[in-house]
C-alpha positions in Angstrom: -48.6 9.5 7.3 -49.6 8.5 11.2 -46.2 8.3 12.9 -45.4 4.6 14.0 -45.2 3.9 17.1 -41.3 3.0 18.0 -41.7 -1.2 20.1 -39.5 -0.8 23.2 -36.1 -1.8 22.8 -35.1 -4.7 24.7 -34.1 -4.8 27.9 -30.2 -5.2 29.3 -29.6 -8.4 31.3 -28.7 -6.1 34.1 -32.5 -4.8 34.1 -33.8 -8.6 33.7 -32.3 -9.0 37.2 -33.7 -6.1 38.9 -37.4 -7.3 37.6 -36.5 -11.4 38.5 -35.8 -9.2 42.0 -38.5 -7.8 41.9 -40.6 -10.5 41.3 -39.1 -12.5 44.4 -39.5 -9.6 46.2 -43.2 -9.1 45.4 -43.6 -12.9 46.5 -42.1 -12.1 49.5 -44.9 -9.5 50.6 -47.5 -11.7 49.5 -46.1 -14.2 51.7 -45.5 -11.5 54.8 -49.7 -10.5 54.3 -50.7 -14.1 54.3 -48.8 -14.7 57.8 -50.5 -11.8 59.1 -53.8 -13.6 57.9 -53.0 -17.0 59.7 -52.3 -15.0 62.8 -55.3 -13.2 63.2 -57.6 -16.4 62.4 -56.0 -18.4 65.4 -56.5 -15.1 67.8 -59.9 -15.2 66.4 -60.2 -18.6 67.8 -58.6 -18.4 70.7 -61.2 -14.9 71.1 -63.9 -16.9 70.2 -62.9 -19.6 72.5 -62.1 -17.7 76.0 -63.9 -14.6 75.6 -67.2 -15.2 73.8 -68.1 -19.2 75.2 -71.1 -18.1 78.1 -70.4 -19.8 81.1 -72.5 -23.3 80.8 -73.3 -26.3 83.6 -73.2 -30.2 82.5 -75.4 -32.0 84.1 -76.3 -35.4 84.1 -80.4 -36.7 83.1 -80.9 -37.9 86.0 -79.9 -34.9 88.0 -81.9 -33.0 85.6 -85.3 -35.1 86.7 -84.5 -34.5 90.3 -83.9 -30.6 89.7 -87.7 -30.8 87.9 -89.3 -31.9 90.7 -87.7 -30.3 93.1 -88.7 -27.2 90.9 -85.2 -25.9 90.3 -85.3 -25.9 86.6 -86.8 -22.3 84.8 -87.5 -23.3 81.5 -86.1 -25.4 79.0 -85.0 -25.8 75.3 -84.3 -29.1 73.8 -80.4 -27.3 73.5 -79.8 -26.3 76.5 -81.6 -24.7 79.6 -82.4 -22.2 82.9 -81.3 -23.9 86.2 -82.5 -21.4 89.2 -79.8 -22.3 91.9 -80.2 -21.9 95.3 -78.8 -18.4 95.9 -81.4 -16.8 93.4 -78.7 -16.8 90.4 -79.5 -18.3 86.8 -77.3 -20.3 84.9 -77.2 -22.3 81.7 -76.9 -26.3 81.9 -76.6 -28.6 79.4 -77.6 -32.5 80.0 -77.7 -35.9 77.6 -80.6 -36.5 76.0 -82.3 -39.4 76.9 -85.4 -41.3 75.3 -87.6 -40.4 78.0 -91.6 -40.6 77.1 -92.9 -39.0 80.4 -90.4 -35.7 80.3 -93.3 -33.4 78.4 -95.5 -34.6 80.8 -93.3 -34.2 84.2 -92.6 -30.2 82.1 -96.0 -29.7 82.0 -97.1 -31.1 85.6 -94.6 -28.6 87.1 -95.1 -25.5 85.0 -91.5 -25.6 83.6 -91.5 -23.9 79.8 -90.3 -25.8 77.1 -89.4 -25.2 73.6 -87.3 -26.7 70.5 -85.0 -24.5 68.8 -83.6 -24.3 65.4 -80.0 -23.7 65.3 -78.8 -21.3 62.8 -75.9 -21.9 61.6 -74.8 -19.3 58.7 -76.3 -16.6 61.6 -73.9 -18.1 64.2 -70.7 -18.1 61.4 -71.1 -14.5 60.6 -71.4 -13.3 63.8 -68.9 -15.1 65.5 -66.3 -15.4 62.4 -66.7 -12.9 60.0 -67.8 -9.9 61.1 -64.4 -9.8 63.3 -62.8 -10.5 60.5 -64.2 -7.8 59.2 -63.9 -5.2 62.1 -60.3 -6.4 61.9 -59.6 -5.8 58.5 -61.0 -2.5 58.7 -59.0 -0.9 61.5 -55.7 -2.4 59.7 -57.0 -0.2 56.6 -57.0 2.6 58.1 -54.1 1.8 60.1 -52.1 1.6 56.9 -53.9 4.3 55.1 -52.6 6.7 58.0 -49.1 5.5 57.5 -48.8 7.3 53.8 -50.8 5.4 51.1 -52.8 2.2 50.8 -52.6 -1.4 52.5 -50.8 -2.6 49.5 -48.4 0.3 49.0 -47.5 0.3 52.6 -45.6 -3.0 52.4 -43.7 -2.0 49.2 -41.7 0.9 50.2 -39.0 0.7 47.9 -41.4 1.2 45.1 -41.1 3.9 43.2 -43.6 6.4 43.4 -43.2 8.7 41.2 -46.0 10.3 38.7 -46.8 8.6 35.4 -48.5 10.3 32.5 -49.1 8.8 29.4 -48.6 9.5 26.0 -51.4 11.5 25.5 -51.9 12.4 29.3 -49.9 15.7 29.2 -51.9 18.3 27.1 -48.7 21.1 27.6 -47.1 22.2 24.6 -44.7 24.6 23.9 -47.0 27.0 22.9 -47.9 26.9 26.5 -44.0 28.2 27.3 -43.1 31.7 26.8 -40.1 33.8 27.4 -37.5 31.3 27.1 -37.0 30.4 23.6 -33.3 30.0 23.9 -34.1 27.0 26.4 -36.8 25.8 24.4 -34.3 25.7 20.9 -32.0 23.3 23.3 -34.5 21.3 24.2 -35.8 20.3 20.4 -33.0 18.6 19.6 -34.3 16.0 23.2 -37.8 16.0 21.3 -36.6 15.3 18.0 -34.6 12.2 19.0 -37.5 10.8 21.0 -39.5 11.4 18.0 -37.1 9.7 15.1 -34.0 7.9 17.2 -33.2 6.8 13.6 -31.8 9.6 12.4 -28.7 10.2 15.2 -28.1 6.4 15.3 -27.9 6.3 11.4 -24.7 9.2 12.0 -23.5 7.4 15.5 -24.6 10.5 17.3 -25.7 9.8 21.2 -27.9 11.8 22.6 -27.0 13.2 26.1 -27.9 11.2 29.1 -29.3 13.7 30.9 -30.2 17.6 30.9 -30.7 19.3 33.7 -32.4 22.7 33.9 -31.0 25.0 36.1 -32.5 28.5 37.4 -34.2 30.7 39.5 -37.4 29.8 41.4 -40.6 30.3 39.2 -38.8 30.6 35.5 -41.0 27.2 34.5 -38.2 24.5 34.8 -40.9 22.2 35.5 -43.6 23.4 33.2 -40.3 23.1 30.1 -39.9 19.8 31.3 -43.9 19.0 30.8 -43.8 20.4 27.5 -40.8 18.3 25.8 -43.4 15.1 27.0 -45.9 16.8 25.8 -44.5 17.7 22.6 -42.9 14.6 21.5 -45.6 12.2 22.7 -43.5 9.7 25.5 -44.6 8.4 28.7 -43.1 10.8 31.5 -42.4 10.3 35.1 -42.3 12.8 37.6 -40.3 12.3 40.7 -39.4 15.0 43.1 -36.2 15.0 45.0 -37.0 14.4 48.6 -39.9 11.6 47.3 -37.1 9.2 47.5 -35.5 9.2 51.0 -37.1 7.5 53.8 -36.5 7.1 57.1 -36.2 3.8 56.4 -32.1 3.0 55.4 -32.2 1.5 51.3 -36.0 2.4 50.7 -34.0 5.5 48.7 -32.0 3.1 47.0 -34.6 0.5 45.8 -36.8 3.3 44.7 -33.7 4.8 42.5 -33.8 1.0 40.5 -37.8 0.4 40.4 -37.7 3.7 38.5 -35.2 3.1 36.0 -36.2 -0.6 36.0 -40.1 0.9 34.9 -38.8 3.5 32.9 -37.2 0.3 30.7 -40.5 -1.2 30.1 -42.1 2.1 28.8 -39.0 3.6 26.4 -38.9 5.6 24.9 -40.0 7.6 27.7 -38.5 10.5 30.1 -37.7 10.5 33.4 -38.0 14.1 35.7 -36.8 14.3 38.8 -37.8 18.3 40.1 -35.8 19.3 43.2 -32.3 17.5 42.4 -30.4 18.7 45.1 -32.6 17.1 48.1 -31.5 14.2 46.3 -28.1 15.2 45.1 -26.2 17.3 47.5 -22.6 16.8 47.3 -21.3 14.2 49.3 -19.1 14.4 52.1 -21.2 18.0 54.0 -22.3 16.3 56.4 -19.4 15.7 58.8 -21.6 13.7 61.5 -22.4 11.1 58.6 -20.1 9.7 56.4 -22.6 7.6 54.7 -26.4 8.1 55.6 -29.6 7.4 53.9 -29.4 10.4 51.0 -26.0 9.5 50.3 -27.0 5.6 49.2 -29.7 7.1 47.6 -27.5 9.2 45.5 -24.8 6.3 44.7 -27.7 4.0 43.5 -28.7 7.0 41.3 -25.2 7.5 39.8 -24.8 3.6 39.2 -28.0 3.5 37.1 -26.9 6.6 35.1 -24.1 4.7 34.0 -25.9 1.0 33.8 -28.2 2.4 31.1 -28.0 3.5 27.3 -29.6 5.9 25.9 -30.3 4.2 22.4 -33.0 2.5 24.9 -35.0 5.7 24.4 -34.9 6.9 28.2 -34.0 10.4 28.8 -33.6 12.2 32.5 -33.9 15.4 33.1 -33.9 17.0 36.4 -34.2 20.9 37.5 -32.6 22.4 40.6 -32.2 26.2 41.6 -29.1 25.6 43.5 -26.3 24.2 41.0 -23.7 25.0 42.9 -24.3 22.3 46.0 -24.4 19.2 43.5 -22.0 16.6 43.8 -19.3 16.9 41.1 -20.2 13.0 39.7 -23.7 14.2 38.6 -22.4 16.8 36.6 -19.9 14.4 34.3 -19.9 13.6 31.1 -22.1 10.9 31.0 -24.6 11.9 33.4 -26.3 15.7 33.7 -24.1 16.6 31.1 -26.4 19.3 29.4 -27.3 22.2 31.6 -30.3 24.0 30.1 -30.1 27.9 31.9 -33.7 28.9 32.2 -33.3 32.6 33.3 -35.5 35.1 34.3 -37.3 36.5 30.9 -36.3 39.8 29.4 -39.1 42.7 28.4 -40.0 40.5 25.6 -40.2 37.6 27.3 -42.8 39.1 29.8 -44.5 40.8 26.9 -44.9 36.4 25.8 -45.7 35.1 29.0 -48.1 37.6 30.0 -50.0 36.6 26.4 -50.4 33.5 27.7 -51.3 34.4 30.9 -54.2 36.2 29.8 -56.0 33.5 27.7 -58.9 32.7 29.4 -58.8 36.4 31.2 -61.2 39.1 29.6 -59.5 42.0 29.1 -60.1 45.6 28.1 -59.4 47.4 25.1 -56.8 49.6 26.7 -54.6 47.3 28.5 -51.2 47.2 26.8 -49.0 44.2 27.9 -46.1 46.0 26.5 -46.5 48.8 29.6 -47.3 45.5 32.1 -44.3 44.5 30.7 -42.3 47.8 31.2 -43.2 48.0 34.5 -42.4 44.4 36.2 -38.3 43.8 35.9 -37.2 41.1 37.5 -40.6 39.1 37.4 -40.4 35.4 36.3 -43.1 33.4 35.2 -44.4 32.6 38.3 -44.9 36.0 39.3 -46.6 37.5 36.1 -49.2 34.5 36.7 -50.0 35.8 39.6 -50.2 39.2 38.6 -52.7 38.7 36.1 -55.2 36.6 38.8 -54.5 39.3 41.1 -55.8 41.6 38.3 -58.6 39.5 37.5 -59.4 39.4 41.2 -59.5 42.6 41.9 -61.8 43.6 38.5 -64.2 41.2 40.0 -64.1 42.5 43.3 -64.9 46.3 41.7 -67.7 44.4 39.7 -66.6 45.3 36.7 -67.0 42.7 33.4 -63.1 43.0 31.9 -59.8 43.8 33.6 -58.6 47.3 32.7 -55.0 48.2 33.3 -56.3 50.0 36.3 -56.4 47.2 37.9 -53.0 45.8 36.4 -51.2 49.0 37.8 -53.0 48.2 41.4 -51.7 44.5 41.1 -47.7 45.5 40.1 -48.0 47.5 43.5 -49.7 44.7 45.3 -46.9 42.2 44.3 -44.3 44.5 44.2 -45.3 46.4 48.0 -47.6 44.2 49.2 -51.1 44.7 50.3 -52.5 48.6 50.8 -53.3 49.2 54.4 -55.6 52.4 54.4 -57.0 51.9 58.2 -53.6 51.8 59.8 -53.5 55.3 61.4 -50.6 57.0 62.2 -49.8 60.1 64.0 -49.5 63.4 62.4 -45.6 63.9 63.1 -45.0 60.4 61.8 -46.7 60.6 58.5 -44.6 63.9 57.9 -41.6 61.7 58.2 -42.9 59.2 55.7 -43.6 62.1 53.8 -40.2 63.7 54.1 -38.2 60.2 53.9 -39.6 59.1 50.5 -39.4 62.9 49.1 -35.9 62.4 49.7 -35.2 59.1 47.7 -37.4 60.5 44.6 -35.8 63.7 44.4 -32.2 62.1 44.3 -34.0 59.5 41.8 -34.7 62.5 39.6 -31.5 65.0 39.8 -29.0 62.2 39.1 -28.7 61.4 35.7 -28.2 57.5 35.9 -30.4 56.3 38.0 -33.8 55.2 37.0 -36.8 57.4 36.4 -39.3 57.5 39.4 -42.8 55.8 38.5 -44.6 56.6 42.0 -44.1 57.7 45.5 -46.8 56.7 48.2 -47.1 57.2 52.0 -49.5 54.5 51.9 -48.9 51.9 54.6 -48.4 48.5 52.6 -47.3 44.9 53.5 -46.1 44.2 57.3 -43.6 47.0 57.8 -43.4 49.4 55.1 -45.2 52.7 55.5 -44.4 54.1 52.7 -42.3 53.4 49.1 -41.3 54.9 46.2 -41.5 53.0 43.1 -38.6 53.2 40.5 -39.2 51.3 37.2 -36.0 51.0 34.8 -36.1 52.3 30.9 -34.5 49.2 29.9 -32.7 45.8 31.0 -29.5 46.0 32.2 -26.6 43.6 32.8 -23.7 45.6 33.8 -23.5 48.6 36.6 -20.4 51.2 36.7 -19.2 52.4 39.8 -20.5 56.1 38.9 -24.1 53.9 39.3 -23.7 51.9 41.6 -22.6 55.3 43.7 -25.7 57.2 42.6 -27.6 54.3 43.7 -26.1 55.1 47.4 -27.5 58.2 46.4 -30.7 57.7 46.4 -31.0 55.0 49.2 -29.4 57.8 51.9 -31.6 60.5 50.4 -34.7 59.8 52.9 -32.5 59.5 56.2 -30.8 63.0 55.0 -33.4 64.2 53.8 -35.1 64.1 57.8 -32.0 65.1 59.1 -32.3 68.6 57.5 -35.8 69.3 57.7 -36.4 67.7 61.4 -32.6 67.7 62.7 -32.5 64.9 63.6 -33.3 60.6 62.4 -35.8 58.2 63.1 -35.5 54.3 62.6 -37.6 54.1 59.4 -34.3 53.8 57.4 -32.6 50.8 58.8 -33.5 48.7 55.3 -31.8 51.9 53.4 -28.7 51.5 55.4 -28.7 47.6 54.7 -28.3 47.9 51.4 -26.4 50.8 50.9 -23.7 49.2 53.3 -24.1 46.0 51.0 -23.6 47.9 47.8 -21.0 49.7 49.2 -18.9 46.5 50.7 -19.5 44.8 47.1 -17.5 47.6 45.6 -14.5 47.3 47.5 -14.3 43.7 48.3 -15.3 42.2 45.3 -15.5 44.8 42.2 -12.2 46.3 42.8 -13.8 49.8 43.0 -11.7 51.1 46.0 -9.5 53.9 45.1 -7.3 53.1 48.3 -7.3 49.6 48.0 -7.2 49.4 44.0 -7.8 46.8 41.9 -7.5 43.6 44.3 -10.8 41.5 45.7 -11.5 40.1 48.8 -14.2 38.2 47.9 -13.9 34.2 47.7 -15.9 33.2 44.3 -18.9 31.7 45.1 -18.1 28.1 44.6 -20.1 25.0 45.6 -20.1 24.3 49.4 -17.9 20.5 48.8 -15.4 22.7 47.5 -15.2 25.0 50.9 -14.8 21.9 53.1 -11.2 22.4 54.4 -9.4 22.8 57.6 -9.4 26.7 57.0 -13.0 26.8 55.8 -14.5 30.5 56.6 -11.2 31.8 57.5 -10.3 35.2 55.6 -7.1 35.5 53.1 -5.8 38.8 53.9 -4.5 40.2 57.1 -6.4 42.4 60.1 -4.8 45.4 59.2 -6.4 44.8 55.7 -9.5 44.4 57.2 -9.7 47.4 58.9 -9.0 49.3 55.6 -11.7 47.8 54.2 -14.1 48.7 56.9 -12.4 52.1 56.7 -13.2 52.1 52.8 -16.8 50.9 53.2 -17.6 54.0 55.3 -15.7 56.5 53.3 -17.7 55.3 50.2 -21.4 55.9 52.4 -19.7 59.3 53.8 -18.9 60.7 50.5 -22.9 59.1 49.1 -24.1 61.2 52.2 -22.4 64.5 51.9 -23.3 64.3 48.7 -27.0 64.0 49.3 -26.4 66.8 51.6 -25.6 69.3 49.5 -27.8 68.6 46.8 -31.2 68.4 49.0 -29.7 71.0 51.0 -30.0 73.4 48.1 -33.6 71.9 47.0 -34.9 72.3 50.3 -38.0 74.6 49.7 -38.6 71.6 46.8 -37.9 69.0 49.3 -41.1 70.8 51.3 -43.2 71.6 47.8 -43.2 68.3 47.4 -43.6 66.7 50.6 -46.8 68.8 51.1 -48.0 67.6 48.1 -47.2 64.3 49.1 -49.1 64.7 52.6 -52.4 66.2 51.0 -52.9 63.4 47.6 -50.9 60.5 49.8 -49.5 59.2 46.2 -48.0 61.1 43.3 -47.2 59.3 40.6 -44.1 59.8 38.2 -44.6 62.1 35.6 -47.0 64.4 38.5 -43.6 64.7 40.4 -41.7 65.7 37.3 -43.9 68.5 36.5 -43.9 69.8 40.5 -40.0 70.0 39.8 -39.9 71.9 36.4 -43.1 74.5 37.6 -40.5 74.6 41.0 -38.0 74.9 38.6 -39.4 78.0 36.6 -40.3 80.1 39.8 -37.3 79.6 40.6 -35.4 81.0 37.1 -38.3 83.9 38.0 -37.4 84.6 41.0 -33.6 85.1 39.9 -34.5 87.5 37.4 -36.4 89.7 39.3 -33.7 89.8 42.1 -30.9 90.7 39.2 -33.2 93.7 37.8 -34.2 95.2 41.4 
């Protein structure tokens, strides 16, 4: 049985009043536009009267006859003629017509040209009125389009700029969204309500007024909102938070009113506000402006969300990646009271997302999306879509008919480390420093138990400033880290700098990024995680609360003394120094292996993780053989 389309609910009195006000506003706009045309009409009269009117001299008929005999008339047309003055100039003249049968004889006698005249009034009207009006309208039209849209919309700043998609226009469904199964389950209830609201109304249940999609950029929040509308087969109003705010005061609030009025007429429907933080930032955050246009727009949004009933079938959805700066009034029950987390996908989710994006791509049989998903930890949906597209472009550039695993590997390196720059020439000394630096990172990652295994080492420059890189890939998704794991990660970061010290006896500037990341980890261990042996189980870092809760006279002040701050600095330095000494001991003992791997890297420029582990095993076997020979001797 085809589903019967639900009739729109009766709009409340408040929306009827808004509709009446909107009609009155339209009438004012039309009258305002008509006034412009009246002004233009009188301007054209003035132009025709003073600028396009030729200088004509009025001459009595008796003087006209006298001028004929004196030879001052050049030619005569039965409407006007040309009079030759004494200085040789010619001017047009007009004279009253008199019933004079000798006029033609006199004109012939003195050799004056004469002719009849038929005035084309239609052509004259076109030249005098229609053409100038068309020119004015054309210029006005171009200016209005430059100001931001069609002329009719420029005068209607208060109208909503939201894009309206019909029931059958959105083809996106939940089959096009992967890797966010929990979020889809949360939203199925909304779809069920939009399809069969009576099922909930019989039990007295009320659907949430607002659903806030929260998550990092690129996780598919906007796509998920469109999929909800596509599944429910209802109209979809899409608008960005920045579309409400304009330079004119009151425009944003007017657009909010118009958006909700349109939604009530199209109910059941979905209103989606993307980048809500552009509109819903906490009030009072700007001390220089206590009541600016953005706050006025936010106030109107809060009032509208309180003023409508979900029984009308209007569901409000919004998306943001900065929920901590939203106004608390937006997040209270009765407004955006349901928060749906759209988080980064795990390895299973990444595989499902890859399957969605490779639907239109010709893949080789040996391509294993599970391996690609395992090698892309932390990637979101947008990153994976870019990865598939880069792989297809690389295959097309090489002239292949299918995308192979080689292209996926190269695309992963390109997305993570940047574009490969084989043309960048480094001198021999710099290349050696980079090789030993990256080898130090790789060996520390292999020697420590809790670190992620090495996937690839390369000394080919990539991106803006990367002269080489060591790529580690986790064996599984992790959500917690122990103190030992953090200290081992510090050792990996410092491995490159210590390797330079051991081999060359001096350091270079290539480790500045490693040192910054190592310092951040050590600082977090001391100030946030309570992993300092000297300071104990104490945290000195405030919880990252919404900024509107920090607007106090003591904002930014430390909660600890200068002596404690000195102890924190000493403890951070102590943790980094301990990691450095540990790395120096390990690499010092493995100096021959460090040199062997670095020389291999200089020859090949790239070493895969399996090849690196083979080198380590072979070197260990050689050392064991040397030791046995020494003992035998």
